[in-house]
N, C-alpha and C positions, 0 to 999 in steps of 0.2 A: 443682536449679540447672542452668540450660542449659549444656551443654558448648560451649566455644569451642575449635575444633581449629586448631592452627597447622600449616600445611603446610610443613615443613622436610624435609631429607633424612632419611627415616625410618630408614635403617640407621644414620645417625650418632646420632640422638637416642635410639634404642632401645638402642644399645650404650654410650652415654656414661655414665660413672660419675664423679661429682664427689667428689673427695677433697681434703683440705687438704694443701697442700704445706708440709712442715715445714722449719724452719731457713732460711727465705728472708728476707734483709734487703732492705728496700725503699729504702735509700739516704739516709735523713736522718742524716747523720753529725755531729750536734750533740754537744757535750760530754756525757759520761755524767752522768746525774742521776736522781733518783727519778722514776718515772712520775707524771704528773699524775692524781690521783684525780678522775674526771669523771663528770657526769651529763649526758646529751644529751636535750634537750627539743625535739621536732621535729614539725612538721605534715606528716609524710610522707604522700605520696599525691596531690599536686597539682602542685607546682613541682619542676623537675628539679634545682635547686641542692641540695636536700636529699639527692638520690642521691649526688652527688659529695662532699658533706660527709661522708657515712657511709663512702664508699670511702676517703677520706683518713684517717679515724679508724682504720679497720682496719689500714692500713699503719703509722700511728703506734703502734698497739698492738703490731704485730709488730716494730717497732724499739725496743720497750721505753720508749716516751715517754709512753704513756697507759695508765692503769688505768681502763677504762670500766666503771663500777659498774652502769649500766643505761641503757636507752633508754625515754623516756616519749613516747608518741605522743599529741599534744594535738589531733588531728583525729579526731572521732568516726567509728566504723565499724570492724567487725572486720577488713575487708579490709586496712586500713592497717597494723594490727598484724601480720597474716599476711605482708604484703609485707616488713616489716622482718625477720621471721624468715627469709623466703626469702633475703634479702641476707645475713643472718648465716650461714646455712648455706652459701650459694654461696661466700662469702669465707672459710669455715673457722672461723667464730666462733659455733657454734650455742648456746653456753652463756651468751651475753650476755643477761641477763634483760630482759624487756619489760613495760611497763605501758601501759594504755590509758585515755584519758579517756572517761567514760561520761555526763557531764553538762556538755557544752560547747556550742559554736556548732552550731546545727542546720542541716544542709545548707549548709555554706559553699561558696562558688563553687569549682568545679573548673577550674583553668586547663588541666590535662592530666589526664584521668581514668585515669591509668596504674595505679591500684590494681586495675583490672580484669585486670591481668596475672596475678593470683592464680587466675583461672578458666581460664587457658590450659592445654591438654593436648597431649600428643604424639599422633601418629596412632594409637597403640595404646591410647589412653584414659588412660594414666598422666599424672600432673601434669607439665607442662613443667618446673616448678621445684619440687623437694621442699620440704616444710615439716614442722615438728615440734610446733607448738603448737596447743592448743585455745583460741581467743581468749576463750571463755566463762570460762576459769579464770584469766585475767590479772587482776592487782590493779588497783584504781583508781589513776589517775595520782598524785593528791595524797597518797594513803595510801602509795604506793610511795616518794614523796619522804620521807615521815616515817620509813619503815623504813630507807632507805639513809642518811639523815642521822644517825639515832640510832646507827647502827653506825660512823660515821666519827669520826676524830680531830677535835678542835676546830680551827677555822680552817684546814681542809685542802682542802675540796671546791671544785672549779671547776664551775660550771653553764654550759653552752652552750645558750642559749635561742634557737632559730632558727624558732620557730613562734609560736603565739598564747600569751598570758599566762594562759590559763584555768586550767591545772593549778597554776601558781605562785600565782595569786590564791586558789584554793581552799585551797592549803597555808597561805597567810597568814591565812586566815579560820578555820583549823582549831584545835581545842583539844587538850588532853591526851588521849592514847589509850594503847593497849597498847604502843606503841613508845616513847613519851616523855611525861613529865609536863609538858613545856614546850608552850606554844602554838606555832603555826606560825612566827610572826615571831621569837620567841625562839630556836626551834630553828634556823632559817635563819641568824640572826645569830651563833649560837654555832659552827656547823659550816662555813659557807660562807666561803671566802676571797674569791672574786670571781665575777662573773656577766657573761657576754658575750652581748649581745642584738643581734639584727639589727633596727634600728628607727631612725626619725628622719630628718631632713634639716635641717641646721643652717647651711648656707652660702648659702641663699637667703632670701627674705623670707616664704616661706609657713610654714616650721616644721612642715610636715605630718609626721604620726607614722609613716606608712608602712602598707602593707597589713596586715601581721601585727598591728599595734596596733589599727587602726581596725576590723578585722573583729570583734574582741572588745573594744571600747573600754572598757566598764565594768570588765572584768577587768584591762585594762592600767592603768586609773586606780588600782585597788586595789594593784597591784604597785608602781607608782612612789610612791604615797603612803605605803606601809608598809615599803618596802625599808629594812632596817637601815642606818644611816649608816656602820657599820664595814665593810660589804661593798663592795668595789671594783666599780664598774659601768663596763664598757667597751662602748660602742655602736658598731655598724657601720652608718652611715647608708646610705640607699638609693643615694645618688649615688656612693658608693665602688664598689659592685658594678656600677653601671649601665654602666660602661665596659668591663666584663669579659665579652666576648661569646664564648662557647664555642659555635661554630656546629654545627648538626646534621651538616654535611658533615665537619667536623674530628672530631667525636665518632665517626662511623661509620668514618672512616679510622683513628682511633686504636684502634678495636676490630676492625679487619679481620683480626687474627691469630687470631680464634676464631669458631666457628659459633654457640655457645649462650652468651649473656651477658644478664643481666636488663636492663642499661641499653641494650644493643643492641636487645633486643626492644621496649623502651619507644620508642626513637627510630625504629623501623621500623613499629610497629603503631599508633602514635598520632601525631596532628599536634602536633609540638613546636615549630613555627614560630609561636610566640605571644609573642615578645619576651622569652623567658627570658634572664636574666643570672645571673652567679655572685655572688649576694648573700651567701648563707649561709656559703659556704666561708671568708669573711674572718673570721668569728667563730671558726671551728675553728682556722685557722692562727694567729691571734693568741693564742688560749687555750693552744695547744700550744707554739708556737715563741717566744712572747714578744713584748714591745712593740717590739723592734728590727725587726720585720717591717713596721711601719706608722709613719707620722707621726701622732702623737696630739695632740689639743688640750690646752691647759692644763687644770688641774682646775677643776671647777665643780659645779653642782647642776642637776638636771633637774626641771622641773615639767611634769606631764602635764595637759592641758586636755581633758576628755572632751566632745567635740562629735559623737560618732558618727562618720559617714563623714568629717567635716571636723575630726577631732581633731588637736590640735597638741602638740608637745613643745618647750618653751622651755628653752634652756641658758643659765645665768647663771654667768659666771666667778667662782670662789671658790677661793683656794688651799687652803682646808680642806675643799673639797667631795670627795665620793666618786666623782664621775663624770668620764669623759673620752670622747672620740669619735674615731674614725679620720678622718683628713683625706683627701680624694680626691687621688690622684696624677695624673701625666700619662699619656699614652698608652703610654709605655715601661714605666711602673710597672704599668699594667693588663695589658700584654702579658706581662710577667714572671709575674704572678700566674696568668694563664690557662695559660701554659706549665707552671707547676708543677702545676696541676690535670691538664693533659694527661699529664704524667709519671706521675702516679698512675693515670690511666685506662689507660695503655699497659703498666703492670706486668703481665707476661705469665705468669699462673698456669696457664691451661689453653690452651696454644697449639694452633692448627690446623696441618695439615701443609703449608699453602700460603698465600701472600700475594697480594694484588691491588695492592699499592702499589709494590713494587720493580720497576725496569726489567728487562725480559726481553730475551733474544735475539729479534730480530724474528720474530713468528709471524703468518702470514696463512692464509686459506682454512680447510681442514680442521684444521690445527694450532691455529689460533686458536679454532675451535669446540670442540676437545677441551680447551683451556685453560679455556674458559668452563664446560664440563661439570664440571670438577674444582673450580670455585670459584663455582658458581651461586648458592648462598645468600649468600656474602660480597658478590658483585657486586650482587645484588638488594638486599641490605640497605643497601649504600652508596647506591644510587640512591634508595631509599625514604626515606632520612634527610632529603633535601632536596626531595623531589618534590611534596609537597602532594597535589593531586588530578590532576596533569597528567603524562601519559606522552608523551615526545617522543623519537622514534627517533634524532634527532641527538644528544641528550644521552646516550642509551644508548651510542652509538658512542664517545663521549668517554671512557668507562671503559676503552677499549682503548689508551689512550695508552702505557701501559707496554710494549705489544707492538709499537708503531711506527705506530699510527694517527695521521695528521697532519691529517685533514679532507679531503684531496684523494684519498686512496686508499680511500674508503669501500667500493668494490666488493670489496676484499680481505677485508673484515670483514662481508660481507652474511650469510653463514651464521651466524657467531658472533653478529652483532647480532640476527638474527631469533630465535635460541634464547633469548637473554637478554631480548629485548623481550617474548616471549610468557610467560616465567616471571614477569617483573615485572608484566605485565598480570594474570595470574591472582592474584597476591598483592594487587594494588591493588583488584581486584574484591572479594576476600574482605574487605579492610579497609573498603571502602565499605559493603558489606552489614552488617558488624558495627556500623557507625556509623549504620545505619538509612536509608541512601540507596541507591536502586536505579535511578538514571538514568545513562545513558552517552551521551556525545556524541563522535562520531568525526569529526574534521576531516581532509579529504583534498584533495589537489591537487598541482600541480607544485611543484618546489623554488622557494623565494623568491617564491611567488605572493601572499603576504599572509595565510597561515593564522593566524599568531600575532596579526597585527593584527586579523583578524576575531574571534578569541577575545576580545581585549580590548574592542573597540568594541561588540560585540554581546552582551556579558555571558555568553558561553558558559562562562566559567570558574566560573559558579555551579552547573554540573552536579556531580553526585556524583563522577563520574570523567570526565575528558576525555582522549581520545587526540589529541594535537596533531600529527597526521601518522601515516602508516601505512607500515611498511617495504615496499619493493618485493617483488614476487613473486606468482605465481599462487596464488589461494586464501587469501592472508593476510587480506584483509578479511572473507571468509566465516568464517575460523577465529576471528577476533576476535568477530564477531557471535554465532556459534554458541556460543563459549565463554562469553560474557557471559550469554546466555540460559540455558544449562545451569546456571550457578551461581545464577541468580535475578534478574538484571537485567531488569526488566520494561518500562523505558522507554528505547528506543534511538533516537537521532537521528543521522543522517549529514549532515554539512555539506560538500558539495563546494565548493571555492573555486577560482575561475578568474581567470587573468590572462594577458595576451598574452605571448608569448615574449620580446619586446623589453623589456618592463617587468620580467620575471623576471630577465633578464641584468643590468639596471640595479640591481635590488635585491640580486642575488647579489654584484655588485662592491662595493656599499655595505656589505653584511654582512661581506664579506671584509676590507675596510679596517678595520672595527670589531673584528673577531675574529682577523684573520690567517689565516683558514681560507677557502679557495676551492674551489668545486665543480669547476671546469674547464669550459670551454664545451662540450666533447664530452659530458661526463657530464650537463650541464644539458639539452642537446637530447635525449639518450637518455631521461632521466627524464620530460621534458615529453611526448614522444611516447608514453610508456608509459601515459598517462592516456586515450588514445583508446579509446572503447567501455566505459570503466569504469562510467559512469553507467547506460548501457543494461543492462549486466550486473547491476548492483545492483538495478534495477527488476525484472528477471526473477527473481533469486534470492530477493529479500526484498520482495515487493510490499506487505507490511504495515508496513514500517519508515518512519518519518517522514523525509523528505528535505528539507533546507532549503538550497537553493543560494545561494551568495553570489558576486557579481561584483565583482572588484577590478581589472578591466582598466583600463589607463592609469594605475594607481596613484591613481585618483580616490576611494579609500576604499571600504570594504565596503558593497555595496548588495544587498539581497535580490533574488533572481531567481526566476521561476517555473520549474517543471520543464520546460515547453515551451521556454523560453529556454535553460535549461541543456543540453538535448539538442542544441542547435545550436552549442554551444561548439566551437571549432576547436583541435584539438591537432596538426594536421599542421604540419610545418615545411618549407616549400618551399625550393628552391634560392635564390630571391630573398630569403627570410627569412634564410637562412644568410649570404648576402652582406652583408645589413644588420647581422647580429650580429657578423660579423668586422670590419666597418667600425667598429662601436661599440667593440669590443675594441681595435682598433688606436688609436683616439682615446684610450682610457684609458691605453694604454701610452705614447703620445707625450706625453700631458699629465702624466705622473708620478703618476697616480691610484692606481697599484698599487705597493706596496713592492717593492724590487729582489729581496728574497729570495722573493717570492711570484709573480713574473712567470710562471714555468713552470707553477706550480700553477693560476693563474688561466686560462691558455690551455688547458692540457691537450694532448691529441694531436689537433690540428686536422685532420690529414690522414685521421683515422679516421672523420670525421663522414659518415654515409651521406647522399648527395644533394649532396655538395660538387661544384660545377661549376668550369669553367675560371676564371671571374672570382673565385670564392671561393678557389680554389687560389692565385691570384696574390696575393690579399690575405693569405692564410695565410702565403705565403712572406715577405711584407713584415713581418707580425707577428713571425714567428720571427726574421727578420734583425734587427729592432729590439730584440728581447729579447736576442739574442746580443751585439749591440753595447752595450746598456746594461750587461749583466753583465760584459763585457770591460772597459769603462771603470771599473766598480765595483772589479774585481779589481786593476786597475792603480793605482787611487788608494790 
């Protein structure tokens, strides 16, 4: 098997020992009662709501609310079972037995192929996450059902089925064996009290069955046709969980307390921005905490219509029926459920020594850089959680808000930003190469020149990895190119984007109004001038790299340009240009286009602009006077 090396802090990983913290209560202070005897049936290994469902179950176990008899993985593949074992060990429950389906759906669609996490190793070659099972020795899913049910008290077991119905259908079609003289349907009807299933959609006109059902539609038809009528069926329809959006950004923030965590690895090493919602967790919560957690439909009966991908589930009200389904709540209800999942995610079993979320005493310069060095992996992971394939230096700097970054003081964080940017870049290159893509596009140009617009309109975001901007500094672009080549990126394209300085100011003010963050005219001019000679230098250092110039001057939209045209682009800012820029800034101030709290930030230190002439100084005096006047009126009001 090919080794996949994860580049984390080697000294941290090699010294980390995972042990179970005993005696921890996780805060579900419901009335004391006997724990629910439960079997979890899950298609672990593709959708991330299964991860959070299992995490919640661990905490319910630790609070004495659940007796988890076993976990049945109904998605074929040894990796999926090993991944469950990894989670069991990480969360301190290595003895929960596991079974694996061996005759189910062949090669089902992988929304997120995070079962590959089982191949990840530390820099020293050890497994990133320890495991203790040999999947070849695991029992077959339906046989494991028979064993567990035969050992259970009558009418006692709760089944939570958040995957496909393959193992359950095989159970229903099974006959007497060494575990019980009863056939599968009889055994299930005798031992199971209730079954909670993530399936259906009953509030619209489509009645579609949902992904889990239609993926193995024939098996689902067997389950619903033969389900004993004395077993209570509670369904969690797709539209209930659809409103529960636990974003990648929030997940990484909730896990920022630790360096090594399997969910954190999933969300930083795989693309999880595929529309995931918290569907499965609703079955778990309902099964453990009871019907009071949800509004449920009246009783009825469910008929399953097997039409493959277009399979339907029809609910017919019947006071004597065994079926009910959860009703979708409003946005407040959905937010409450997501916050409960977040509470479980944040339960701090293995804390790191530092956090990236709490506000700090303002740190700048070398102090900010040292803060980054101590938290490099946590900051990188948070960025990767929502980055996709795009690396943006402005978004990197936004991670320094706890230190006092406001958007206008970017120069205070240039050292820290470059450190973090290059570390994130290395990790993104590794991720791209693991996913089989080896092309890199680097977009460069003045601030607010139209780089992001060019990315969208020219389809540049189709690249395996895109650098949407490059931090300022000598040798940074060369370090990016050389670093990408060294790791194996073999197709590198540089896209210089040009715009005139007056359009850049207009765009900068527009972006400031939208975001509340301004560059300051002095910083804009400084950064604009910094592009002088960059293209010529690029040609000299990397004559073999594809260069694709784009002209956005006058904000007339991105237009391809030749190299000869690009070499004539003008980055000088004359005294006359400065006069015009100051006049435009004064007009924006006079017209109220800049929020009062942002006036100083949008102007910056006007007197520090190199090349400021006497006319420009007079205009700068007027701008500053107008700002002082506006702020004075604001304070007096």
